[in-house]
C-alpha positions as CSV (number, residue, x, y, z in Angstrom):
1,S,12.3,-23.9,-1.8
2,G,9.9,-20.9,-1.8
3,Y,6.2,-20.5,-1.2
4,F,5.4,-20.2,-4.9
5,A,5.7,-23.2,-7.2
6,G,7.1,-22.3,-10.6
7,N,7.1,-18.8,-11.9
8,P,3.9,-16.7,-11.4
9,T,2.6,-15.0,-14.5
10,A,0.2,-12.1,-15.1
11,S,-2.8,-14.6,-15.0
12,N,-1.7,-17.6,-13.0
13,F,0.3,-18.7,-9.9
14,S,0.7,-21.9,-7.9
15,V,1.9,-22.5,-4.3
16,N,4.0,-25.2,-2.8
17,Q,2.7,-27.6,-0.2
18,Y,3.4,-25.7,3.0
19,N,1.0,-25.4,6.0
20,T,1.3,-21.6,5.7
21,T,0.2,-21.5,2.0
22,N,-1.4,-24.9,1.1
23,G,-2.1,-26.9,4.2
24,S,-4.8,-29.6,4.0
25,G,-8.2,-28.5,5.4
26,N,-7.1,-24.8,5.7
27,T,-8.7,-21.9,3.9
28,Y,-6.6,-19.2,2.2
29,I,-7.2,-16.0,0.3
30,A,-5.0,-14.2,-2.1
31,Y,-5.2,-10.4,-2.8
32,L,-3.8,-9.6,-6.2
33,F,-3.2,-6.0,-7.3
34,A,-2.4,-4.4,-10.6
35,T,-2.0,-1.1,-12.3
36,A,-4.9,0.1,-14.4
37,S,-3.9,3.4,-16.2
38,G,-5.7,6.4,-14.6
39,V,-7.5,4.1,-12.1
40,S,-5.0,2.3,-9.9
41,K,-1.3,2.2,-9.5
42,L,1.0,-0.4,-8.0
43,G,4.6,0.7,-7.4
44,S,7.4,1.5,-5.1
45,F,9.4,4.4,-3.8
46,S,12.3,5.2,-1.5
47,H,11.7,7.6,1.4
48,T,14.0,9.4,3.8
49,N,12.5,10.3,7.2
50,G,12.8,14.1,7.6
51,S,12.0,14.9,4.0
52,T,9.0,14.7,1.8
53,T,8.6,12.2,-1.1
54,D,6.2,12.8,-4.0
55,V,4.6,9.7,-5.5
56,D,3.2,10.1,-9.0
57,C,0.3,7.6,-9.6
58,G,-0.7,8.9,-13.0
59,F,-4.2,9.9,-11.9
60,T,-4.7,12.8,-14.3
61,G,-5.9,15.6,-12.1
62,D,-7.2,13.2,-9.5
63,T,-6.1,12.4,-6.0
64,P,-6.1,8.9,-4.5
65,S,-9.1,7.7,-2.5
66,F,-7.2,4.7,-1.2
67,V,-3.5,4.1,-0.4
68,L,-1.9,1.0,0.9
69,L,1.7,1.2,2.1
70,K,4.2,-1.5,3.2
71,R,7.9,-1.1,3.9
72,Y,9.6,-4.0,2.1
73,N,13.2,-3.9,3.1
74,T,12.4,-4.7,6.7
75,T,9.5,-5.7,8.9
76,G,6.5,-3.3,9.4
77,S,2.8,-3.1,9.1
78,W,0.5,-2.8,6.1
79,V,-0.9,0.8,6.5
80,V,-4.1,1.9,4.8
81,F,-5.5,5.4,4.1
82,D,-8.8,6.0,2.5
83,S,-11.2,8.8,1.7
84,A,-13.8,7.5,4.3
85,R,-11.3,8.4,7.0
86,G,-9.8,11.3,5.0
87,I,-6.7,11.8,2.9
88,V,-6.0,15.5,3.6
89,A,-3.1,17.9,3.9
90,G,-2.7,17.4,7.7
91,N,-3.3,14.6,10.1
92,D,-4.5,11.4,8.3
93,P,-6.3,8.6,10.2
94,F,-5.1,5.2,9.2
95,L,-5.4,1.5,10.0
96,K,-2.7,-1.2,10.3
97,L,-4.2,-4.2,8.4
98,D,-2.0,-6.8,10.1
99,T,-2.9,-5.8,13.7
100,T,-6.0,-5.4,15.8
101,D,-4.9,-1.9,16.7
102,A,-7.6,0.8,16.7
103,E,-7.5,3.5,14.0
104,T,-4.4,5.7,14.5
105,T,-5.0,9.5,14.4
106,G,-2.9,12.6,15.0
107,N,-0.1,11.9,12.4
108,D,0.5,13.7,9.1
109,V,1.6,10.7,7.0
110,I,0.5,11.4,3.4
111,D,-1.0,14.5,1.7
112,P,-3.0,14.4,-1.5
113,L,-1.4,15.6,-4.7
114,S,-2.9,16.1,-8.2
115,G,-2.1,12.7,-9.8
116,G,-0.8,11.0,-6.6
117,F,0.3,11.7,-3.0
118,Q,3.1,13.1,-1.0
119,V,4.7,11.3,1.9
120,A,5.0,13.9,4.6
121,S,8.2,14.7,6.5
122,G,8.9,13.0,9.8
123,F,6.6,10.0,10.1
124,L,7.4,7.1,7.8
125,A,10.8,5.4,8.4
126,T,13.6,5.7,6.0
127,G,13.5,2.8,3.5
128,D,12.0,1.2,0.5
129,W,8.2,1.1,0.3
130,I,5.6,-0.6,-1.9
131,F,2.2,1.0,-2.5
132,Y,-1.2,0.4,-4.1
133,A,-3.3,3.4,-4.8
134,I,-6.8,3.9,-6.3
135,A,-7.9,7.2,-7.8
136,A,-10.8,9.2,-6.5
137,T,-13.8,9.0,-8.7
138,S,-15.7,12.1,-9.7
């Protein structure tokens, strides 16, 4: 009925026989994310466009060096911010991982916070979001 066969666990998952997940002769890759205390955080938040949203990642005194966002209650792109492009208070360059679009610049989307990040007012759509963040290393 679904793409997964059985119930995934913390260490194992199986997929059903669909061309999109397990077609004969095709190559697939799975990206698996987890929370590691003080190092990475997998979570979710609700955001209302026009207001700010603080996201606590538990990075004691650190800001994130990588943030991946995806709205999960509707369609939308996987959006990635990283320290190579700059996660700053102000405009943040970002990439959409599921498109061939060039880097987007000129939008203030997220701002660094001690221990996490803040979604800025006015850019992200109202809705429910998942995120994966990795702390900056000193």
